[in-house]
N, C-alpha and C positions, 0 to 999 in steps of 0.2 A: 203567551206569558198574561201572568195578572195585571203586569204592566200598561198591556195595552186596553183592559177594560175601565178601568178609573182615569179621572184626571191627575195626570201628575204621577199617580201612584207606584212605588217602585217596591221591589220584593226580594226577598233574601231566599228565594229558590235556586238551585244550581239547574241549569238545563241537564234535562233527560234522568232525573234523578224522582224516583216514585216515593215522595214524602208526603208525610199527613200534612194539611193545608191547615194555617191558623189565618183567620181572619179577625181584624181588631177593627173596631167602628165606632166614632165619636160621631154622636147621631147631630143633625142640624140643629141650632136653637133658633127659636119659634122669634125672638130678639133680633138676631142677625137676618132672618127674612124680612121682618119687621123693618128695618131700617136698611134692606136691600144691600145689605154690606158686602154679600158674595159675589156682587156686580156693580159695585162701584170700582172707579180705578184708586180707591186710598183702602180698600180691602185689607191690604198685606200690613196695611198700619192697625187696625182694628180686630184681627183674628190670630188667637195663639195658640201654638202646638198643645196637643193632645197627649203632655207629657206622661200623664199615668199611662197612657197606652204603648208610649216609647219606652218606658221603663218595664212594663211586662213583658215588651220584646226582647228586650234587652237580659231578661231572665229566662226567656224562652231556649230550651236545647238547639242548636244546627241543622239535629235532624228533624226539625220541624221548617215548613216555607212560612215565613211569616209575614204577613202583608196588614198595613193599617189604611185606614179610610176615615179621612176629617171630612165629612159630609158638607161641614163651613165652606170649603172648597168647591165644594158639586159633590151631588150621589151618582152613583153607578145607576144600570138595571141590574139588579142583584140577580132577578132570573135569569140574567143571561151570563151570569158568571162561573166560571169553573166551579164546582161543590167545592166546600170547604168540608174539612172534617170537624171543625170547631170553630163558634164566631163567640167571640168574647166584647162586649158591650161597655162602656160607662157613659155615666149622664148625671149631671146635674139635675135638681127639680126641673126646671123650665125644659129640659131635653128627653124627660120621661115619656111624653106620649110617643115621641117620634121614636125612642128605643123599643118601645112595646110594640110600634107597628113593623120594623124591622125583625124584631125577634121573631111575629108574626110570619113572617115572609119564608124566612126559615125554616122555622117549625115543622110550617107546611112541608115543605122540601125534605123532611126528616134528618135536618142539619140540627145538632144539639147548641144551645145557647147559653150561655153565662152570664149574667148581668152583675157588675159591681160598682164601686164609687159610693158618692155620698146619698144619692136619693136610694140606690138601692138597701143600703144600709139603716137610714131611717124608716123607710117605709119597705121592709121585707118580705112580710105577708103579701102586701100589692105587689111586688116583683114577683115572689115564688109563683105567682097563677099566670104569670105572661112569659115566663121563663123555666128553663129547664133547670136552673142552677142559679143560687145569689150566693154572692160571696159579700161578707160584711167586714166591713172595716177596712184596713191595709192588706192588699193581697200577699205582697211580696211570702209571705212565710208559708202558703199554702197552695202557690202556684206550681209548684212542682207535684203536688200532690193531685190536683186536678188535670195536669197534662196525662199523667199516668193511668189516672181512673177513666179519663176518655179514651187511652188507648187500650184500655182492659176492656171498657164495657161497662163500668160501675159508678157514673158520675153521681155524685149523692145532688141532692135538693139544697144543703144549704155547706157553705162552709166559712168556717168563723176566722177571720184573718187578724184579729187584733190590734194592738200595734206590734209594728215593726221593727226589729233591730238594725236601723239605718245604716250601722258602721259596715254593714254587711250588704247594703244594697248596690246592685251592678250598676254601672252607665246605662244610660238610655241610649236606644238605637236611633241614633240622629239621621242614620241615612235610607230611613224607610219614607221621608215623606221628601215632597216635591219642594222646590227653593220658591215658592209662594209668598213667604211670610218674610215680614221685615224684622223680627226677632227670631232667634233662635230659643231655648228654653231651659232651664235646668234647677234644681232644688238643692240646697244646702241644708234644711235645718226643717224640724217638722214639729208641732206643737203650738200652745199660745198659750200663756200665764193669766191672760188678762178675762178670758170667759164672759165676754158682754151678750148681753140678753139675746140680741139678734141674731146672735153668728154661731155657726155650728160648728167650726175648726175645734171645740175643746171636747165637744162631742165625738168628733169624727176621728181628730189626730191626739186627743190628749192635752192635759194641761202641761205636762212636763215637757218640758222643750229638748231637743234631741237634736245632736248635730252629727253629719257626716264628718268622717275623718279629712282634713285639709288637704291630704295628696291626694284624694280619691278625687273630691271637686276639682282640683286643679288640671286630673288627667282630662276628667270629663270637658270640662272648659276647652281644651285642646281639642276635643273631637267636632265641635260644634262648627258648621261653616261661615252662619251667619257672622257679621261684624258686629252687630248688636243682638244684644242676650237680654231675655226677661229672668230673673231671677225670682222662683214662681212661692218661693217660701211666703208664710203668713206673716211674720214677723222677722227681717231679717238679724235685726243687731240681736233681740231680746231683750228683756230689762235687767237683769241683773247683775252686778259688777263684773261675776265667771262668765256671763254672755258676751258683755261687752268685750271683756278681754280676747275672748275667741275670735270674735268679730276681727278685731283688728288683725290678730294673727293671720285670718283668712286674706284679708285685704294686703299685708305686707305679701304673702304667698303671691298671692296674685302681679301685683306691682314687679317681683322678682321675676315672674315667670315670663313678665313682658309680651304678652300675649295680640297685644294690639286689638282687646276685645273693647267695646264700651256696652255697659249693661246698666238697667233699671232694677227697683227693689220696692218691696214692702216692707214699710218701717213703720214704727210707734217717732213720736215727736222726739222722744228724748234721744233720737240721731244727731240733733243741732246742739246737744248738749255737752258733747266732747268734741274739743278743737283739733286733738289729735287724730279721733275717730272720720271726721270728718276730711282731715286732711290724708290720710291714708285709705280711703272709699276712694275719692278724687283720684288719686295716684294708681289706683287699683283698676281705674274705670267706668266707676261711678257718673253717668251722667244725669239721674234723674232719680227721685224717690217718690213714691204713693203716700201718704201721709191719711190716716183715718181722722180726720176731726169728728166727722160728726154731725155734730152741733154748735152752732155760735153762744149755746148759751148754758149756765152751769145748771141751769134746770133739767134741761135735754140732757147732758151729759150723765146726771146723775141718774134719772130713770133708766138709762141703757147699760148700767152699769161700768161706763168708761169713767171713773173717777181720775184712773191713771193723769187724763190730760186738763186735770184742773190742781195736780201737785205741783209744788213748789212756785205758785202763782205764777205759773209759766205764761211768758210773752211772745204770743204768739207771731206776730210781726217780727219780732228779733229774733228767733229763732227760725224762720225762714229766711233772713236776710242773711245769719250766718252761714246757711245752706247756700244761698245764692253765691256767696262769697267765695265760693268754691266751683262756680261753674255749675253746679247742679240744679236741674230746673225741681220743682216741687208740682206733685198733683194733688189736689186735695181732695178726699171723699164727705158728702155729708148726706144727710136722709131728710126727708120731710114728711111728716104725720106723726110725730111724737105727740103725745098727752101734753108736753109742756108747748109745743108750737101753738102761735096765735095767728090769727090775719096778720098777712103781710114777711111769711117766714120766707117765703121764695126771695122778694128783694133782700129781707135781711141776710139770706146765706149768702146771695151775690154780692153784697155790697163788707162782707166779713172778708166772704174771698178776696176782695180786693186791698180791702184793708191790711190783710195778712200779707198779700203779695205773694200768693200762688199763681203758677204759670198756668193751672187747666184745674177744673173739678170734674168731678163723676158725682150727679145728683141724684138718688135713688130714692123709693118711695119706699117707708117702712114696709119692711115685709115679714111675713110671719114664714119661718122655714120649718118644714117637720124636723124634729129633733131639737128645736132651740128653745128656752125658758119662753121667748116670746110666742110663741107656738103653743104652748101649753096655755098661758094667760090669754092670747086670744081666744083658741076654742073653746076655754074655761065660760067666757066671757060672751059668747056666742057674735063675735067682731068679725068673723071671717065668711062672708059672705058667697064667697067664688069657694065652693068646699065640694061639688060636684067629681071626684077624683076617679080616675084618673084624667079625664077631661081638661079640667079647669087648669092642671099642673101648666099647660102651655104658658099660662099668663104670670108664673112666679118667676119671671124675669128681671126681677126689683124695680123692673122700670114700668110695670103697671101696679093702679093701685088695688090690691087684691082686699082690702082689709076696710071694716068700718073705724073713722078716725076721728076722737072726739071732739077736736075743733073744726072739723070739715066736713062737707058734704061730697059726694063724689066729683060732683061740676067745680066744689071748691079747693080741691087739694089739686086737683090736675090746675089749674088758673094758678097756684102756687108754682108749680114745677114749670109752666110755661113761663110766669113772670121772671123766675129765677134764672134761667136760659136765654131770655131776653135781652135780660140787665147783663148778666156776666159775658155775653159773648153779641153785645153791643159793637158797633164800629169804635167809637171812641177807647172803650176799656181795651178792646184786642189791640189798638193801633200804641196804647198805653204800655200794655204786656209786651206788644215786640219789641218797642224800643228798650224797654229794659233789659228784653235779652239778649239783644245785639251790644249794649253797653256792657252786659257782667260776660258775654260770650256763653252763653246757657244754650248752647243747640238752637239758635235764633230758627234753622230752615225748620228742623223737625217740630220745634215748637210752633212753627206756623201751620205746618198739615196738620197736628193734632187740634187745634184750635178752630182749623177751618171743616176737619171733620166733624170734630164734637157740636161746633154749631149746624152743620148739613144735619148730623142724625138728630139733633133737640128739633130739627124743623119737620122732621118727617115724621118724628115722635107725637109732634104737636099733633097732624093730621089723624095719624093713626088714631089719637084719645079719642077724634071724635066719633071714629067709626065701634070704637070700645065701650063708650058712655050708651052710644045708641042702642049697643045688642047687649050691654049689662047691666044698665042704670036701673031698671025695675029691681035686680036682685038686691040691690044695696039699699032699696026704700023698705025691704020686706021687713015688719018686726022679728028681729032674734030671739030668739026662746034660747034662756037659759040652761043648762042642764044642772039640775042637782043632786 
């Protein structure tokens, strides 16, 4: 059985049944490899389930044997496996190189490979040269057609999925992955109306905020075995009054279902504006939210098109305190390398994060990703020195500096990142956060684990940056040629 040849892999195949095999693969991330996450005892807190593949598995008829490999938990020897009839691969941009390697392995064996996801959508011509078929957009609307075409030997080179009707999306196959994750995963909405310049969510999932029926969400919550769940929505509550009202209905339904689940989610800062919303979220099992602060300066927020954070003269520390009062953690997202940033931005972000009172931070380098306005702008200005594709995609992890930053050299922007992490994860600041977490009952043990894991990863990245700067530094010094 396939369950014997991959780490913890489970299969939906019935013994003795001669059925077609579908193998769905989430390629390993170069960032996971760089921080040695898959080999760390904290790994299950840092690796998320490939929900997109799980959802495709849920759409696949039972007369297919369906298996999922998440390489971030370990990759099998594919050449030693029973031959699948179709391989499906998803990939973020930083996974593209590994995705192409996997595709080549199976294509040599004559196995058709279909690739989808955000990178294949934004770079479909590149992907089409390396796989048999590319799916752009959301795959739900075309998945049945793909399986039929494979069965009949008429697989097309391109399927345009567009935006799916998520009111008809089936529950994901939560049974096909091993129990090596701290969190289960579920999606309740798609799309984001903010359209920030650095983000490709709007280009991929659209600006229209789409919501799954609440009964379907509750039913899928029941299928998830993990006690903790990551709600992967890019913006769980939305921004409009009708979207907030729907979120309240969802939280009421979750609380009434008494599922005994704890969950975390991504949301905008307006989550803190509505006391009823906060109370309902806590009753529904929310223990933490991930909020995109992005920049500690008004100029930085205006530059990336996130003026939403500036509305209503918002008081960030007060907003975080309101969330904390309901025993929910707050993790903050920031970026380094904006044109508005100046020397000292790393320590400024660390200081602002501490002033806001957030429990953890995720700081990335401003990264031009295909499909974003930032990509178009930086490409036009010849500010992307790492442009040997596809091999350079492995650096587009958000944790590598891949662009020329207006105010920083390569070494300078790395120093800012290092200073930020050293300051925020200093022993005194971590002790203060842990004390606050214990005082307000904000999952102190998980908070401690998350901080220690983040501190460890930041130190591993600091060591990796020395190698990166040595290997790629000269490319940042070359005189850019602006295309006109």
